[in-house]
C-alpha positions in Angstrom: 15.2 -40.6 -4.1 12.6 -40.9 -6.5 8.9 -38.3 -6.2 6.7 -39.3 -4.0 3.4 -39.6 -5.7 0.6 -39.8 -3.1 -2.9 -42.4 -4.0 -4.9 -39.4 -5.1 -2.6 -39.5 -8.3 -1.4 -35.8 -7.2 1.9 -35.0 -6.9 3.4 -33.3 -3.7 6.1 -30.1 -4.5 9.2 -30.2 -3.0 8.8 -32.3 -0.8 10.8 -36.1 0.7 9.5 -39.0 1.4 9.8 -38.3 4.9 8.3 -35.3 4.7 4.9 -36.7 3.1 2.1 -35.5 5.3 -1.0 -38.4 5.1 -4.5 -37.4 2.7 -6.3 -38.4 5.2 -5.1 -35.4 7.6 -6.3 -32.2 4.7 -8.6 -32.1 2.4 -9.2 -33.8 -0.5 -7.8 -32.1 -3.4 -5.1 -30.4 -1.2 -1.6 -31.2 0.5 0.4 -29.9 3.0 3.5 -28.5 1.6 6.9 -27.1 2.6 6.3 -23.7 4.1 6.2 -20.6 1.4 9.0 -17.8 1.7 8.0 -15.2 4.0 6.8 -12.3 1.9 7.0 -9.1 3.9 5.6 -6.9 1.2 2.4 -8.7 2.0 2.9 -8.1 6.1 3.9 -4.0 5.0 0.6 -3.9 3.2 -1.4 -5.7 6.1 -0.2 -3.4 8.3 -0.7 -0.2 6.5 -4.7 -1.1 6.3 -5.9 -4.7 7.8 -6.3 -7.6 5.1 -4.8 -5.8 1.9 -1.6 -7.9 2.1 -4.0 -11.7 2.1 -5.8 -9.6 -0.9 -2.4 -8.7 -2.6 -1.4 -12.4 -1.9 -5.4 -13.8 -3.8 -7.0 -14.4 -0.4 -9.2 -11.8 -1.2 -12.0 -13.8 1.3 -10.1 -14.1 4.1 -8.5 -10.1 3.4 -12.2 -8.7 2.8 -13.1 -10.6 6.5 -9.8 -8.8 8.5 -10.6 -5.4 6.6 -14.3 -5.1 7.8 -13.7 -6.8 11.2 -11.0 -4.9 12.4 -11.9 -1.7 10.8 -15.5 -1.6 12.1 -14.2 -2.6 16.2 -11.5 0.1 15.6 -13.4 2.6 14.3 -16.9 1.9 16.7 -14.4 2.2 19.5 -13.5 5.2 17.6 -17.2 6.6 18.1 -17.6 5.6 21.6 -14.9 7.4 22.7 -16.0 10.6 20.9 -13.4 10.8 19.2 -11.3 11.5 22.1 -9.6 8.3 22.9 -6.6 8.0 19.8 -3.9 10.1 20.3 -0.4 11.2 21.4 -0.5 13.7 24.4 1.8 17.2 24.7 4.3 16.1 27.0 7.1 18.9 26.8 6.4 20.2 30.0 5.5 16.3 31.8 8.2 15.2 33.9 10.9 12.8 32.3 10.6 9.5 31.6 13.6 7.2 32.6 14.0 3.7 31.1 17.1 1.0 31.9 18.3 4.3 33.5 18.0 6.2 30.2 15.8 9.2 29.6 13.1 9.0 27.0 12.2 11.5 24.4 10.1 12.5 21.8 7.3 10.4 20.6 8.6 7.6 23.2 8.3 9.2 26.3 4.4 10.2 24.3 3.9 6.3 24.4 5.1 6.2 28.2 2.2 8.3 29.1 -0.3 6.8 26.7 0.8 3.2 26.4 -2.1 2.5 24.4 -1.4 4.2 21.4 1.4 1.2 21.3 -1.2 -1.4 20.4 -3.4 1.5 18.7 -0.8 2.2 16.5 -0.9 -1.8 14.7 -4.1 -0.7 13.0 -1.9 1.3 10.4 -2.7 4.0 8.6 -6.0 4.4 10.5 -3.9 5.6 13.5 -1.2 7.9 12.0 -3.1 11.3 12.3 -2.6 11.2 16.0 1.2 11.4 14.9 0.5 14.3 13.3 -1.0 15.6 15.1 1.7 15.5 17.9 4.6 16.3 15.6 2.3 19.5 14.9 0.7 20.2 18.2 1.1 23.9 19.4 -0.7 24.5 23.2 -1.5 27.8 22.1 -4.0 26.9 19.5 -7.1 24.9 19.6 -6.7 23.1 16.2 -4.2 21.4 14.2 -2.5 23.4 10.9 -4.1 19.9 9.1 -6.5 17.6 10.6 -7.8 20.2 12.9 -9.0 18.2 16.3 -9.1 15.1 14.9 -6.8 12.2 16.9 -5.4 15.7 18.3 -4.2 15.6 22.2 -7.5 16.6 24.2 -7.4 19.4 26.6 -7.7 18.2 30.5 -10.9 20.5 30.4 -12.8 18.4 27.9 -11.5 14.9 28.7 -13.3 16.3 32.5 -16.1 17.4 30.4 -16.6 14.6 28.3 -16.5 12.1 31.6 -18.4 14.0 33.7 -20.9 13.8 30.3 -20.9 10.4 29.4 -20.9 7.2 30.8 -18.6 4.2 31.4 -18.8 4.1 27.2 -16.2 6.2 27.0 -13.7 4.2 28.4 -15.0 0.7 26.9 -14.1 2.5 23.4 -10.6 3.1 24.0 -10.0 -1.0 25.0 -12.6 -1.4 21.3 -9.2 0.5 19.8 -6.7 -1.1 21.8 -7.8 -5.0 20.6 -7.6 -3.9 17.1 -4.3 -3.1 16.7 -3.2 -6.1 18.6 -5.2 -8.6 16.2 -3.8 -6.8 13.5 -0.4 -8.1 14.6 -2.2 -11.4 13.9 -3.3 -10.2 10.3 -0.1 -9.0 9.6 2.4 -12.3 10.3 -0.7 -14.2 8.7 0.1 -12.0 5.6 3.6 -11.9 6.3 4.1 -16.0 6.5 1.6 -17.0 3.7 -0.7 -19.3 3.8 0.6 -23.2 4.6 -2.3 -24.9 2.1 -2.0 -24.7 -1.1 -3.7 -26.1 -3.6 -2.3 -29.5 -5.6 -0.5 -28.6 -9.0 -1.4 -31.0 -11.8 -0.5 -34.7 -12.3 3.3 -35.2 -13.8 2.9 -36.5 -17.7 3.7 -40.3 -17.3 5.8 -41.8 -20.0 4.3 -45.1 -22.2 3.9 -47.8 -20.3 7.0 -50.0 -21.0 6.5 -53.5 -23.0 6.9 -56.6 -20.2 8.2 -60.0 -22.3 7.3 -63.7 -20.7 9.8 -67.1 -20.4 7.1 -68.6 -21.1 6.7 -68.1 -25.0 3.0 -66.6 -24.4 2.9 -63.0 -26.3 4.5 -60.3 -24.8 2.4 -57.8 -22.6 2.8 -54.4 -21.6 2.1 -52.4 -17.7 -1.4 -51.2 -17.7 -1.5 -47.8 -15.1 -5.1 -50.0 -13.6 -2.4 -52.9 -13.0 -3.9 -55.4 -15.9 -1.4 -56.9 -18.3 -2.2 -56.2 -21.9 -1.6 -58.1 -24.9 1.4 -56.6 -26.9 -0.8 -57.2 -30.0 -3.0 -54.2 -28.8 0.0 -52.2 -29.0 1.4 -50.7 -31.8 4.5 -52.3 -33.2 7.9 -50.0 -33.4 9.5 -48.5 -36.7 11.6 -50.3 -38.4 14.3 -49.2 -41.3 15.1 -51.5 -44.7 16.6 -54.4 -44.6 20.3 -55.1 -46.7 
């Protein structure tokens, strides 16, 4: 099948005639192309820091929008909770958690007691201190060995004191952090799937128009891209070798 040339004399990339999308449905100068290859590296980058995968792909504006939007949402909720709403509990002495007949241990058990963290985790590096605090938690010490009290599981007395002194804003804060984590899942998928609209490549070079002869004895004429014929007298004659 010959390549398809749309009306704006731009060329579709990697498309057959059955895959061409009408140019009226997309902005001028852009075309819909086959879905690009998946980009797992960009997805990982956007998980670590929201928007970083989009910046890596060259979509800087969108990447910065995701970065500032999700981090403001997450850390504002963290501030509303007085830094005590992103953490994993110490579950060694808590009752067992059974899931589909299997006893859950370790960090999965902690997530079962603190399900909010299952969503907060997807904000990326910003939620990793809670994991570090979980693994190095010592119930006989008031602070962690590396991060102090930052995202460390608060004691029951600390939680009761926060709820007694603060308003409902403390409970609303963790909701903001959860929403930020869930929204970053969409950012990760956007980086993984890549953009669906790309700029149209430059037109392919065209060959010289062929000469069109006539049967009425008139002069030969050449094809003109504008649709008008050009007399052959305006066309340079081909070079010929010496006659013998």
